[in-house]
C-alpha positions in Angstrom: 45.0 -51.1 66.2 43.9 -53.1 69.2 46.5 -51.5 71.6 44.9 -50.5 74.9 42.7 -53.6 75.0 43.5 -55.9 77.9 44.5 -59.5 77.4 40.9 -60.7 77.6 39.8 -58.2 74.9 42.6 -59.3 72.6 41.7 -62.9 73.3 38.0 -62.2 72.5 39.0 -60.5 69.3 41.3 -63.3 68.3 38.5 -65.9 68.8 35.9 -63.8 67.0 37.2 -60.8 65.0 33.6 -59.7 64.4 32.7 -59.4 68.1 30.7 -56.2 68.1 31.1 -55.6 71.8 34.9 -55.9 71.6 35.0 -53.6 68.5 32.8 -51.1 70.3 35.3 -51.3 73.2 38.2 -50.7 70.8 36.4 -47.5 69.7 36.1 -46.4 73.3 39.8 -47.1 73.9 40.7 -45.1 70.7 38.4 -42.2 71.9 40.1 -42.2 75.3 43.5 -42.0 73.5 42.2 -39.0 71.5 42.2 -40.9 68.2 38.7 -39.8 67.1 39.1 -41.1 63.5 39.9 -44.6 64.8 37.1 -44.4 67.3 34.6 -43.5 64.6 35.9 -46.4 62.4 35.4 -48.9 65.3 32.0 -47.6 66.2 30.9 -47.7 62.6 32.2 -51.3 62.2 30.3 -52.3 65.5 27.1 -50.8 64.1 27.5 -52.7 60.8 27.9 -55.9 62.7 25.0 -55.2 65.0 22.7 -52.4 63.7 20.7 -52.2 66.9 23.8 -51.7 69.2 22.6 -48.5 70.9 25.9 -48.2 72.9 27.9 -47.9 69.6 25.5 -45.2 68.3 25.8 -43.3 71.6 29.6 -43.6 71.5 29.7 -42.4 67.9 27.6 -39.4 68.8 29.9 -38.5 71.7 32.9 -38.7 69.5 31.4 -36.5 66.8 30.3 -34.0 69.5 33.9 -33.7 70.6 34.9 -32.8 67.0 32.3 -30.1 66.9 33.3 -28.8 70.3 36.9 -28.3 69.3 36.9 -28.0 65.5 40.1 -26.1 65.2 42.0 -28.4 67.6 40.8 -31.5 65.7 41.5 -29.9 62.3 45.0 -29.1 63.4 45.5 -32.6 64.7 44.3 -34.1 61.4 46.5 -31.9 59.3 49.5 -32.6 61.5 48.9 -36.3 61.1 48.8 -35.9 57.3 52.1 -33.8 57.4 50.3 -30.7 56.2 50.7 -27.1 57.5 47.9 -25.4 59.3 45.7 -23.1 57.1 43.1 -20.9 58.9 40.9 -21.4 55.8 40.2 -24.9 57.1 37.8 -23.3 59.5 36.2 -21.2 56.7 35.4 -24.2 54.4 31.8 -22.9 54.1 32.9 -19.7 52.4 34.6 -21.5 49.4 33.6 -20.2 46.0 34.4 -23.4 44.1 31.5 -25.5 42.7 30.2 -28.3 45.0 28.4 -31.2 43.2 26.7 -33.1 45.9 23.1 -33.3 47.0 23.8 -31.5 50.3 25.5 -28.5 48.6 23.6 -26.1 50.8 25.0 -27.8 54.0 28.5 -27.5 52.6 28.0 -23.7 52.5 27.1 -23.6 56.2 29.6 -23.5 59.1 29.5 -26.4 61.5 26.8 -25.8 64.1 26.1 -27.3 67.5 22.3 -26.9 67.5 21.6 -30.5 66.6 23.6 -31.9 69.5 21.3 -33.6 71.9 18.2 -32.9 69.7 17.4 -36.6 69.8 16.7 -36.3 73.5 13.2 -35.0 72.7 12.5 -38.5 71.4 14.2 -40.4 74.3 11.0 -41.2 76.2 9.5 -42.7 73.0 12.8 -44.6 72.2 13.4 -46.2 75.6 10.7 -48.9 75.3 12.1 -49.8 71.8 15.7 -49.9 73.1 14.6 -52.1 76.0 12.8 -54.5 73.7 15.8 -54.6 71.3 18.1 -55.4 74.2 15.7 -58.1 75.4 15.4 -59.7 71.9 19.2 -59.4 71.4 19.9 -61.3 74.7 17.3 -63.9 73.9 18.6 -64.6 70.3 22.4 -64.6 70.4 22.6 -66.0 66.8 20.2 -63.5 65.3 21.4 -61.5 62.2 23.9 -58.9 63.2 25.2 -61.1 66.0 28.6 -62.8 65.9 28.1 -66.6 65.6 28.4 -68.5 68.9 29.1 -71.7 67.1 
């Protein structure tokens, strides 16, 4: 799972398996290899370890944006990985007649859409000071919650 990491990345991970930066890097390596599921797993783990790790959120968003951009290609890849045959109905999931018992049932009945991609940028000018402050606090407090221990 850590193939593609250089020797220093593997060494960092061996010393501290909860190093959020290394785990985020592992996600970027998986993304570059085209393994979006592994990338999302690593980014999610990095975010759990350090909830204010903006880079991991950005990487996660870029990964999911690629899935939306090539839904059929990604669906085919996932099915092939599972040893399943392609079914065009995979792209018509929103037309299913079966009951859906989740709180977001109306969303299940909609096709995947791209209109939300980049919507956050409207708030970017307001978020930049917060992100800068979080980064400053993070660098000043390496042992703060969500940080790997330096001891």
